[in-house]
C-alpha positions as CSV (number, residue, x, y, z in Angstrom):
1,M,22.5,-12.4,-44.8
2,T,20.7,-14.7,-42.5
3,W,18.2,-13.2,-40.2
4,I,15.9,-14.5,-37.4
5,G,12.4,-13.3,-36.8
6,W,9.1,-14.2,-35.4
7,E,6.3,-15.8,-37.6
8,K,2.8,-16.0,-36.5
9,R,1.5,-19.6,-36.3
10,L,-1.6,-20.1,-38.5
11,Q,-2.8,-22.7,-35.9
12,P,-1.3,-22.7,-32.4
13,S,0.0,-26.1,-31.5
14,P,-2.1,-28.1,-28.9
15,W,0.8,-29.6,-27.3
16,M,2.4,-26.3,-26.7
17,A,-0.7,-25.2,-24.7
18,V,0.2,-28.0,-22.3
19,V,4.0,-27.8,-22.4
20,V,4.2,-24.0,-21.7
21,P,2.2,-24.0,-18.5
22,V,4.0,-27.1,-17.0
23,L,7.3,-25.6,-18.1
24,S,6.5,-22.3,-16.7
25,V,6.0,-23.9,-13.2
26,V,9.2,-25.9,-13.6
27,L,11.2,-22.8,-14.5
28,A,9.5,-20.7,-11.7
29,L,10.6,-23.4,-9.1
30,G,14.1,-23.3,-10.7
31,L,14.4,-19.5,-10.3
32,G,13.1,-19.9,-6.8
33,A,15.8,-22.5,-5.9
34,I,18.4,-20.1,-7.2
35,F,17.1,-17.5,-4.9
36,L,16.9,-19.9,-2.0
37,A,20.3,-21.1,-2.4
38,A,21.7,-17.7,-2.7
39,T,20.1,-16.8,0.7
40,G,21.6,-20.0,2.4
41,F,18.6,-22.3,2.2
42,D,18.6,-25.7,0.8
43,P,16.1,-25.6,-2.0
44,W,15.3,-29.3,-2.0
45,K,14.5,-29.3,1.7
46,V,12.4,-26.2,1.5
47,Y,10.3,-27.6,-1.4
48,L,9.9,-30.9,0.3
49,S,8.7,-29.0,3.5
50,M,6.3,-26.9,1.3
51,L,4.8,-30.2,-0.2
52,K,4.6,-31.9,3.1
53,G,2.9,-28.8,4.7
54,A,0.4,-28.7,2.0
55,T,-0.4,-32.4,1.6
56,G,1.3,-34.4,4.2
57,S,-1.4,-34.5,6.7
58,K,-5.2,-34.4,6.9
59,Y,-4.9,-30.8,8.4
60,G,-2.6,-29.8,5.6
61,I,-5.0,-31.0,3.0
62,S,-8.0,-29.5,4.4
63,E,-6.4,-26.1,4.8
64,T,-5.1,-26.3,1.1
65,V,-8.7,-27.0,0.1
66,V,-9.9,-24.0,2.2
67,K,-7.4,-21.8,0.5
68,A,-8.4,-23.0,-2.9
69,I,-12.0,-22.2,-2.6
70,P,-11.7,-18.3,-2.9
71,L,-9.0,-18.9,-5.5
72,M,-11.2,-21.1,-7.7
73,I,-14.2,-18.8,-7.5
74,A,-12.3,-15.6,-8.1
75,S,-10.2,-17.3,-11.0
76,L,-13.3,-18.4,-12.8
77,G,-14.6,-14.9,-12.6
78,V,-11.4,-13.4,-14.0
79,S,-11.2,-16.1,-16.7
80,V,-14.6,-15.5,-18.2
81,A,-13.7,-11.9,-18.7
82,F,-10.3,-12.5,-20.1
83,R,-11.9,-14.8,-22.4
84,M,-13.6,-12.0,-24.1
85,L,-10.4,-9.8,-23.8
86,L,-11.7,-7.7,-20.9
87,W,-8.9,-7.3,-18.6
88,N,-10.6,-7.4,-15.3
89,I,-7.8,-6.6,-12.9
90,G,-10.3,-5.7,-10.1
91,A,-11.2,-9.2,-8.7
92,E,-9.6,-8.2,-5.5
93,G,-11.9,-5.0,-5.0
94,Q,-14.9,-7.2,-6.1
95,F,-13.9,-9.7,-3.6
96,Y,-14.0,-7.1,-0.8
97,M,-17.4,-5.7,-2.1
98,G,-18.8,-9.2,-2.1
99,A,-17.6,-9.6,1.6
100,F,-19.0,-6.3,2.6
101,G,-22.4,-7.1,1.2
102,A,-22.6,-10.4,2.9
103,T,-21.5,-8.9,6.2
104,W,-24.1,-6.2,5.9
105,V,-26.8,-8.8,5.6
106,A,-25.4,-10.7,8.6
107,L,-25.1,-7.7,10.8
108,T,-28.3,-6.0,9.8
109,F,-30.6,-9.0,10.1
110,P,-29.0,-11.2,12.8
111,H,-32.2,-13.0,13.8
112,W,-32.9,-14.3,10.3
113,P,-32.8,-18.2,10.1
114,A,-30.1,-19.7,8.0
115,Y,-32.5,-20.7,5.0
116,V,-33.1,-16.9,4.6
117,M,-29.9,-15.5,5.7
118,L,-27.4,-17.5,3.6
119,P,-29.3,-17.0,0.3
120,A,-29.6,-13.2,1.1
121,M,-25.9,-13.1,1.7
122,F,-25.2,-15.0,-1.4
123,I,-27.2,-12.7,-3.6
124,V,-26.1,-9.5,-2.1
125,G,-22.5,-10.5,-2.2
126,C,-22.8,-11.5,-5.9
127,V,-24.7,-8.4,-6.8
128,L,-22.3,-5.9,-5.2
129,G,-19.3,-7.7,-6.6
130,G,-20.9,-7.6,-10.1
131,L,-22.0,-3.9,-9.8
132,W,-18.3,-3.0,-8.7
133,A,-17.1,-4.4,-11.9
134,V,-19.8,-2.7,-13.9
135,V,-18.5,0.6,-12.7
136,A,-15.6,0.0,-14.8
137,A,-17.5,-1.8,-17.7
138,I,-19.8,1.0,-18.6
139,P,-17.0,3.4,-19.5
140,R,-15.3,0.7,-21.4
141,A,-18.4,-0.1,-23.4
142,R,-19.6,3.4,-24.0
143,W,-16.4,5.3,-24.4
144,G,-13.5,2.8,-24.7
145,V,-12.0,3.7,-21.4
146,N,-9.2,1.2,-20.6
147,E,-10.6,-1.2,-17.9
148,V,-7.2,-2.2,-16.7
149,I,-6.7,1.3,-15.0
150,T,-10.3,1.7,-13.7
151,T,-10.5,-1.9,-12.2
152,L,-7.1,-1.6,-10.7
153,M,-7.9,1.8,-9.1
154,L,-11.3,0.4,-7.8
155,N,-9.5,-2.2,-5.8
156,Y,-8.1,0.5,-3.6
157,V,-11.4,2.1,-3.1
158,A,-13.0,-1.1,-2.0
159,I,-10.2,-2.1,0.4
160,L,-10.2,1.3,2.0
161,W,-13.9,1.2,2.3
162,V,-13.9,-2.0,4.2
163,D,-11.0,-0.6,6.3
164,Y,-13.2,2.4,7.1
165,L,-15.9,0.2,8.3
166,V,-13.9,-2.3,10.4
167,Y,-12.0,0.6,12.0
168,G,-15.0,2.7,12.4
169,P,-18.9,2.3,12.5
170,W,-18.7,-1.6,12.3
171,K,-15.8,-2.1,14.7
172,D,-16.7,-4.6,17.4
173,P,-16.6,-2.9,20.8
174,Q,-15.6,-6.2,22.4
175,G,-13.0,-7.0,20.0
176,Y,-9.9,-5.7,22.0
177,N,-9.6,-2.8,19.6
178,F,-8.9,-5.2,16.5
179,P,-10.2,-3.9,13.3
180,L,-13.1,-6.5,12.9
181,T,-16.7,-6.6,13.1
182,A,-18.7,-8.6,15.7
183,P,-18.9,-12.4,14.9
184,F,-21.7,-13.6,12.8
185,T,-24.5,-15.7,14.2
186,E,-24.6,-19.3,13.6
187,A,-27.4,-18.9,10.8
188,A,-24.8,-16.7,8.9
189,T,-22.1,-19.3,8.6
190,L,-21.7,-21.9,5.9
191,A,-21.8,-25.6,6.9
192,T,-18.3,-27.3,7.1
193,I,-17.1,-31.0,6.7
194,P,-16.9,-32.2,10.3
195,G,-13.3,-32.1,11.7
196,T,-12.1,-29.6,9.0
197,R,-12.6,-26.0,8.0
198,V,-13.7,-27.1,4.5
199,H,-17.0,-25.3,3.9
200,L,-19.9,-25.1,1.5
201,G,-18.0,-22.7,-0.8
202,L,-16.4,-25.7,-2.3
203,L,-19.7,-26.6,-3.9
204,F,-20.2,-23.0,-5.1
205,A,-16.8,-23.3,-6.8
206,L,-17.4,-26.7,-8.5
207,T,-20.9,-25.6,-9.4
208,A,-19.7,-22.3,-11.0
209,A,-17.1,-24.2,-13.0
210,V,-19.6,-26.6,-14.4
211,L,-22.1,-23.7,-15.1
212,L,-19.4,-21.7,-16.9
213,T,-18.5,-24.6,-19.0
214,L,-22.0,-25.0,-20.2
215,I,-22.4,-21.4,-20.8
216,L,-19.3,-21.1,-22.8
217,W,-19.7,-24.2,-25.0
218,R,-23.3,-25.0,-25.0
219,T,-25.1,-21.6,-25.3
220,R,-25.5,-18.7,-27.9
221,W,-24.2,-16.2,-25.2
222,G,-21.2,-18.4,-24.7
223,Y,-20.6,-18.5,-28.4
224,E,-20.8,-14.8,-28.6
225,I,-18.3,-14.4,-25.8
226,R,-15.9,-16.6,-27.5
227,V,-16.3,-14.9,-30.9
228,I,-15.8,-11.4,-29.4
229,G,-12.7,-12.6,-27.7
230,E,-11.3,-13.8,-31.0
231,S,-12.2,-10.9,-33.2
232,V,-14.3,-7.8,-32.2
233,K,-14.7,-6.9,-35.9
234,A,-16.1,-10.2,-36.8
235,A,-18.4,-10.3,-33.9
236,R,-19.7,-6.7,-34.8
237,Y,-20.1,-7.7,-38.4
238,A,-22.2,-10.7,-37.4
239,G,-24.5,-8.4,-35.5
240,M,-23.5,-9.1,-32.1
241,N,-24.0,-6.4,-29.4
242,I,-20.6,-5.8,-28.1
243,E,-21.5,-3.1,-25.6
244,R,-24.2,-5.2,-24.0
245,N,-21.9,-8.2,-23.8
246,I,-19.0,-6.2,-22.2
247,I,-21.3,-5.1,-19.3
248,L,-22.9,-8.5,-18.8
249,V,-19.6,-10.5,-18.9
250,M,-18.0,-7.9,-16.4
251,F,-21.0,-8.2,-14.1
252,L,-20.6,-12.0,-14.1
253,S,-16.9,-11.8,-13.5
254,G,-17.4,-9.5,-10.7
255,A,-20.2,-11.4,-9.3
256,L,-18.1,-14.5,-9.0
257,A,-15.4,-12.6,-7.3
258,G,-17.9,-11.2,-4.9
259,L,-19.2,-14.8,-4.3
260,A,-15.6,-15.6,-3.4
261,G,-15.6,-12.8,-0.7
262,M,-19.1,-13.9,0.6
263,S,-17.8,-17.6,1.0
264,E,-14.7,-16.3,2.8
265,V,-16.6,-14.3,5.4
266,S,-19.4,-16.8,5.9
267,G,-17.1,-19.9,5.7
268,V,-13.9,-19.1,7.2
269,T,-13.5,-15.9,9.2
270,H,-17.3,-15.6,10.4
271,R,-16.8,-11.8,10.4
272,L,-15.3,-8.9,8.3
273,Q,-11.7,-7.9,9.1
274,H,-8.9,-5.9,7.8
275,G,-6.8,-7.6,5.3
276,I,-9.4,-10.4,4.8
277,S,-7.8,-11.3,1.5
278,P,-4.1,-11.9,1.2
279,G,-4.3,-11.2,-2.4
280,Y,-6.8,-13.8,-3.7
281,G,-7.9,-11.4,-6.4
282,Y,-4.4,-10.8,-7.8
283,T,-3.5,-14.6,-7.7
284,A,-6.6,-15.2,-9.6
285,I,-5.1,-13.5,-12.5
286,I,-2.1,-15.9,-12.5
287,I,-4.2,-18.9,-12.1
288,A,-6.5,-17.9,-15.0
289,W,-3.6,-17.5,-17.4
290,L,-1.9,-20.7,-16.3
291,A,-5.2,-22.6,-16.8
292,K,-5.6,-21.2,-20.2
293,L,-8.9,-19.7,-19.3
294,H,-10.6,-23.1,-19.1
295,P,-12.9,-23.6,-16.0
296,A,-12.0,-27.3,-15.3
297,T,-8.2,-26.5,-15.4
298,V,-8.8,-23.5,-13.2
299,I,-10.0,-25.8,-10.5
300,L,-6.8,-27.9,-10.6
301,V,-4.5,-24.9,-10.9
302,S,-6.3,-23.3,-7.9
303,F,-5.2,-26.3,-5.8
304,L,-1.6,-25.8,-6.9
305,F,-1.6,-22.3,-5.7
306,A,-3.4,-23.1,-2.5
307,G,-0.7,-25.6,-1.8
308,L,2.0,-23.0,-2.5
309,I,0.2,-20.7,0.1
310,V,-0.3,-23.3,2.9
311,G,3.3,-24.7,2.1
312,G,4.7,-21.2,2.4
313,Y,3.2,-20.9,5.8
314,S,5.0,-24.1,6.9
315,V,8.5,-23.2,5.8
316,Q,8.4,-19.9,7.7
317,T,9.5,-22.0,10.8
318,M,12.6,-22.7,8.9
319,G,13.3,-19.0,8.5
320,V,12.2,-18.8,4.9
321,P,10.6,-15.5,4.2
322,A,6.9,-15.4,3.5
323,A,7.5,-13.4,0.4
324,T,9.0,-16.5,-1.1
325,V,5.5,-17.7,-2.2
326,S,4.6,-14.2,-3.8
327,M,7.9,-14.5,-5.6
328,L,7.1,-17.9,-7.0
329,Q,3.6,-16.8,-8.1
330,G,5.1,-13.7,-9.9
331,A,7.8,-16.0,-11.5
332,I,5.2,-18.3,-12.8
333,L,3.1,-15.5,-14.4
334,F,6.3,-14.1,-15.8
335,F,7.1,-17.5,-17.7
336,V,3.6,-18.2,-18.6
337,L,3.3,-14.7,-20.3
338,G,6.7,-15.3,-21.9
339,G,5.6,-18.8,-23.0
340,E,2.6,-17.2,-24.8
341,I,5.0,-16.0,-27.4
342,L,6.1,-19.6,-28.2
343,T,2.5,-20.8,-28.4
344,R,1.4,-18.0,-30.8
345,Y,4.7,-17.5,-32.7
346,R,7.7,-19.5,-33.9
347,L,11.1,-18.5,-34.7
348,H,11.7,-18.1,-38.5
349,F,15.1,-18.3,-40.1
350,G,15.8,-17.0,-43.5
351,R,18.2,-15.3,-45.9
352,K,17.9,-11.6,-47.0
353,E,19.7,-10.5,-50.1
354,V,22.0,-7.4,-49.4
355,A,21.7,-4.8,-52.1
356,R,25.2,-4.1,-53.6
C-alpha cells in the first residue's frame, strides 16, 4: 500500500527560505485578485493604482517611508523576541505605552529645550514599552505562563489607558471636543527632511537594525538568544540563564515597540490621540515572519507593507474597501505560515506492507 506523509528535513533548504516568502506574497495577491474580481473591480487596475499611489510621486514615496518607520522599529522588536521563541503579540500595546511615555514628557516639561526633551522622550518611551513587555515576561520566566495570552490582553489595557487620557485628563480644551492632547512644542518634535514628513525616526530604525544584527551575530548574548531559540534544553545544559534572557529579550522587544510609539507621536502626529496606531504592532508580526526574523530583511519588507497601506488609501477613491489591505496582510501571513511546512518538512512517498 502506498502512503504519503511529512518527513522533517535534516537541513532546511536555503532556496526555500527565499522562495516561500516571495510565493506567499504572490499567492496573497492572487487571492486578493479573486476577491476584487468577485466584487466587481478590475484587479489589475486596482493593483496598478496602489503601486502608483505608493511610489508614483514624491509625495507617495515620502508617505510610504513615513508609514514604514513605525513598522520597521516595531517589527525589529517582535523579531528579536520571536528568534528566542518568545511569542510577543503585545507590540501594539507596547507601542501605545511608548507613545504615552513620550507624551507625558512633552506635556509635563514643555519648556525644556530640544536637546533635553527629545532624549528624555526617547528614554521614557523605550523604558515604558520595555516594562510593559516585562509584565508578561516575568510570569513566563518564573512560572511558564503563556506569553501569547498575556501580551495580547495587555494590548487592550494599554489602548484603553491611552483612550482614558485623551478623552479625560489630557484632552485638549481647545481641540473642538476631539479625543487628543494639546499639540507638542517645537522642541518635542523630531526633525524632518524638508518638503516631506519623513522624520528622524528613520535613523532610529536603521540604527536599530544595525545594532540588532551586531548583537545577534557578534556578541555572546546574541549567541545565547539564538541557541535558546533553537533548543532550550541544550541552552540550559550549557549553563545559560534562560529566565534572565527571557526578561531581557522581552524588555528589548517592548522597548523597540515603545520607540516606534515615541517616533510616531513626536515625528508625525505631534500629540497623543485616539487610534494613534492603525495596527502597526499587529502588522509587525506578519513582517517579522515574512522577513524570516532577519533585521536587514525586516527593513525591506516594512517598505512593502507601508506601500500596501499608502496604496490602500489611494484606491479608496475607486470605491475599493479600506479593509482590502488588511485582507492582503492576513493572506500573506496565512501563506507564510503555511509555507513554513514546506521549508521544514517534505512530502515522503513510501510503501507499507499490509498484514494478511
